[in-house]
Structures are given as structure tokens and as C-alpha cells.
N, C-alpha and C positions, 0 to 999 in steps of 0.2 A: 197861747204859746207857752205860758208858764205852767200849764197843767202837766201832770206826770206823763200821760200818754204821748204828748208831743215831745217831751224831752227824750223818752225812750226811742221814739221813732227817729229822732235826729242822731242819737248815738248809734243806732243800728246802721243807719245810712252811712255814717262816717266810717264805721268799721268795715263795711262792705267796700267802700271806695278804697280804703287803705289796703285791704287784702287784694283787691284787683290790681292796684298799683304794684304791690309786691310780686304778684304772679307775672305781670307784664315785665317787670324788671328781671325776674329769674329767667323767663323765657328769652329775653334778650341776651342775658349772659350765656344761656345754653347754646343759642344759635351762634353767638360769637365764638364759643369754644369749638363748635362743630366746624365753623368756617376756618378756624385756626388749624384744626387737625387736617382738614382737606388741603389747606395751603402748605402745611408742613409736608404732607405726603407728596404733593405735587412738586415741591422744591426738591425733596429727596429723589423722586423719580427722574426729574430733570437732571439732577447731579449724577444719577446712576446711568443715564442714557449713554454718555461717552464710554463708560466702562463696558456696558453691555454691547455696544456697537463694536468696540475693540475686540471683545471676546468672540463675537460672531464672525468678524473678519478674520481673526486668527484661526478659528475653527475651519472656515471655508478654505482659506489659503493653505492651511495645514493639510487638509484632506487632498487638495490638488497636488501639493508637493509630495505627499506620501504616495499617491498614485503614480506620479512621474518617477519617483525614486525606485519604487518596486518594479516598474516596467523596465527602467534602465538596468537595474541589477539583474533582472531575469534575462534580459537580452545578453548581458555579459556572461552569465552563468551558462546559458545555452550554447555559447560559442566555445566553451571549454570542452575539450575532448580528452578522454583518459585512454591510456594504452592497455589493451587487454589481449588475452590469448584469443585468436580468431578461430575458436572452435567451430564457428558456423561454416568455415571453409570446408570442414569435413562433411557438413550437411548439404553442401551445394549439389550433391548428387541426389536429386529429388526422387519421389516415389514413382514418378512416371518416366524417369530416365533409365534406360536399360543399356546404355552404351558401355558402362563399366570403365570409363576412362578415368585415369588417376591424375590427370593434369589439373583438374579442378579441386583436388583434395590435398594440395600442398599446405601443410600447417604454416602459419605465419602470424606475425603480430599485426594488430589493427587498432585504429583509434575509433572510439565510439563516444557519442555525447553522453552527458550525465543523464541518469534515469529521469524521465519526465515526472514520475511520481515524487521523487525526491525534490525536484525543482519546485513543483507546486506546493509541497509541504513547507519548504524553506521560505517561499514567497508569502504564503499565508501567515506563517509565524512572524516574519518581518513586518508585514502589513498590520496585523493585529497588535503587535507590540508598539509600533509607532503610533497607532491610533489611540491606544491606552495612554501613552505618555501625553499625547495631544489633549485628550479629554481631561486628564488630571491638571494639565497646565491651564486650560480654559476655566476649570472650576476654581483654581487658585486665583485667577484674574477676577472672578466674580465674587471673591471674598470667602469662599469655602475653605475650611481647614484641610489641606491636602494630606496632612498626616493621618487624620481620622479616615479619610477616604481610602488611603493605602492600607490602613489597618483593617478596615471592613472588607476590602477586596482580598486581603491575605487570608482572613478568616473564612470568607466564602470559598476561596480556592482550596483551603484545607478541607473544608466540609465536603466539597464536591469530589476532591481527590480520594477521600476515605470512602465515599459512597460509590465511586466508580473505579475501584482498584482493578477489577478484571479488564475493564475497557482500557485503562491506562497501561496495563501490562501488555495488551495487544498492540497498542500504539507504540510503546517503547520497543517491542519486538519488531514491529513493522519498520520502524526507523533504522534499527540495526540491520535488518535484512536488506533494506534499500541501500544503506551506506556500504556495507560489506559486500553486497552483491553476491551472496551465496548462490542465488539463481536469479535469472532475469526472465522477462517475457519471451516465450518461445523455447525455453529449455525443457528437456524431457527429464523428469525427476520422479523420485519415489519418496512420498511423505506419509508417515504413519500407515504404511502398507498400501497406500494408493499411488499407482503409477499413472502418469499422464503428462501432458504438455501444459506449461504455465501460461495461462491466459491473462492474468492480472495479479500484480503485486500491490496491494493496497496497504493503508496504514492499519486497518483493523483485521483483514484476513487476506488469504491467498486463494485464488480461484484456479482450479486444475480441470482440464478437459481430458478425460480418460480415453483410451483407444477405442472404446465402444461408444464414444460421443456422449458421455455423461459429464455433468458439471458437478464438481466437488468443491465445496467451500470449507477451508480449514482456517480457524482463528490463528492469528500469528503467535499468540501466547502459548499455544499448544504444540508448536513446531519445535522439535528437539533434534531429531536425527533426520538428515536429508541426504539422499543419494542422488547425485546429479550425473546423469548419463551423458550430458552434453558438454560438461566442463572440459574434458580431455579430447573430445571430438570423436575418437575411435573407441569402439567397444568390442570386447571379445565375445564371439558366438560359438557355442558348442552344439554339435549334432551327434547323436549316439546311434550306433548300429550294433546289433548282436548277431555274431556269426556262429555257425555250428562249430563245435570243438574240433572237428576234423577239417574245418575249412582252411583254405590257403590264405594265411594271414598276410604274407608279403604281396600277393596279388591283390588282395582287398585293399591294402594300404596304398599301393600304386594307383588303383582305380579311384579311390576317394581323394587322393591328392590331385589327380587329373580333374576330377569334378570340381574341386575347390578352385583350381587355377582357371577353369573355364567358366565358372559361375559368375553371374552378374552380382554387383554390389559387394564383392569381396575385395578388400584393400590389399594391394601388393606393396612390397618394400620398394623404396624406403618410407613410404607413407605409413604402412602398417608397422606397429612395434615389433612384430615377429612374423615369419613366414607361416603358411598353413602347416599344421602338424596332424598326424594320426597317431594316437596313443592307445595303449591297452588300458582301458579304464577299470575293468573288473574281469576276473575269472570266476565263473559260477557254474552251477548245474545246468543253467540254460545255455551256456556257451561262452564265447569270448566277446566281451563287450568293448567295442572300439569307440573312441571319442575323436571326432573330427573338429579341430580347433582352428578358427579363422578370425579375422578382424574385419569390422565393417563400420561405416559411418553411422552416427546415432540415428539418423532418419530411417535407416534400413535394418537396424539390429533386431527388431521384433519379427519381421517377416522373413529374414534370411534363414533362420533354422528350418522353417517349413520348406523353403526352396532347396536347401541342402539335403534334407531327408528324402524329398521326392526324387531329386536327381541322383542322389547316392544310391537309393534302393533300385532305381531303374538301371543304373550303370552296373551295379553288382549282379543283378539278375542277367543282364546282357553278357556278362563275363562268366556266367555259370556258377557264381558263388552264391550258395544258398544261405539265407538268413535263418537264424534259429527261431523256433516257435516258443514265444514266452509263455510260461505257465500262468494260469489264472492266479491273480493275487499279486503278481509283480507289476511294478509300475514302469512304463516306458516313457522316456523323456523325448 
């Protein structure tokens, strides 16, 4: 045992046992540290559970309250009626009604509910605003910095607004159209040279149905000049007749006035702003051009000129009053 190999063997064995003991000690310390981290995380999670539960409860209850509030507000807004000119009273004489009665055409004031499109827009704006406030509140309860969240949202809103300028312009114009009620659904209007009946007034565009049953969509941001034929209820209608220069003007005038008073869809006073008139519109080489001026409801103002021209021509021919032959190149209305 006192020999050199034996001493070396003992020293190596002792060193090995010492290293093994140190490894075991270090492994024990590492496992203890891991257990400590797990315990700390568990304790923090347990302490965070009440806050998380409160935030979730606040979120759920808040969403339910927002739904109830928006529903109640919508019901109250839908009960509100605004007083408007009942121009539709002029239009009650429908396309299929040929009685010519004026009793249905008395102008009057009427109350109408607020436009449904405006109600939906206001409710969506209110709902999303309340939801945004609720989400920021819940985030603050969870420990997030609400100031940073609001700043980020403001920056995102600015970026989106700059990239969607055209869309926002259409939306702003749509809101103003709905609030000011320049036209509503069912009105007959002329927008950018397109005539037709309003089918839809949306936030982004206006849909028009033309008399030949075409659908025209106009962005709200491009609407500048609007001619509303329905706003005043009654529209003036002109029909033209060209007599020979030697024709009997007074006889032709009497005949055309009789046609106007007997024709369907012609408004009479006091409903009409003025009585039917026959005027000399132009003196030309073709003859004497007469203008028959009457008033009609908006629903009939497009077809009435054709009716007056047909009945007026037949009545003049029956009275022996000859119409002038228009030369080529002139335009007849």
C-alpha cells in the first residue's frame, strides 16, 4: 500500500468522489432554484387570478350593458318624428290612377321618422365607442398602460385616415346627406346628369334607379349639385306646338286650354301654383311656336308631356288648325 501506484490510485479515487459530490450538490441547487421559480410563478398567477376574473366579468357585463343601452337608445330615437313637407301627398296620384281627382293632392305638413340609415349609423358609432372605452378599461385593470394604448390607437387612426381619405370623404358626405335630408328614398332627382328615383342613401354612395330601370351608383363624395323634383311636390310641364303663320292663334289657344283642363294628371288650382297657360314661345320661319304650360305631380311629370302632345295634336286637327311642317335640322320638343 505504501507503493507509488497505490497512492496514486487512492488519490484519483478521492478526487472522483469529491467531483461527484460537487455535481450532486450543484444539481440539487439547480433543482431547488427551478422549484423556486415555479413556486414564484404559481404564486403570482394565483395572485393575478382575482384581477383577471374581475376584468373578464367587467368585459362580459360591459358588453351586455352596451347592448341594452344601444337597444334602448335606438328605440327612443325611432320614436322621434320630424315635421317635413308632405311632398308625397302630390305623388299619391299613382301611375295607374287616371281619375284626375285633386282631393288627394292637397299639400300639407306631415311627420316622418328619422331616416333608418342615420339611426343605424348613430347606433354603430355609439356601440363601437362604448366598446372601445370598455376594452381600454379592462386593459387598465390587467395592468397595461392605457396611455400607451390610446397613443397607439391614435397613431393607427391617423394612418388609416390618411390612407382612406376618399372613403372618409364619401362617409362624411353621406352623413351630411342623411342629416340634412337633401333627398330621401323614393325622391325623383337629377344627380350629375342622371335622373331617377332614389333607391338607397348609404354612407358611401347613393343608388338611383333610372326611368329605363337601370341602377346607377354615385359616390357621395362626388355629389355636388342635386335637382330634387319631389321636394316641392308639383312640377311644371311644357308641351310645344308649332302652328302655321296664318293659323288661328286664339282658336288654337282655346283648344289647348280645353285639352289641359280635361287631361288626366294635370293639377288644378289651388293645388297647382298657377293655372294652365298657352304662350307664344317663338316666332320663326317655321311658324308660330306655342307653349302649353301646366303643373303635375312628380310621379306624372315625365309622361304628361307625351299625353299633352298627343291630345293637343288630335284636338287641333279636329278643329281644323293645321300644324306647321318643321324643316329638317330643327329640333321639336
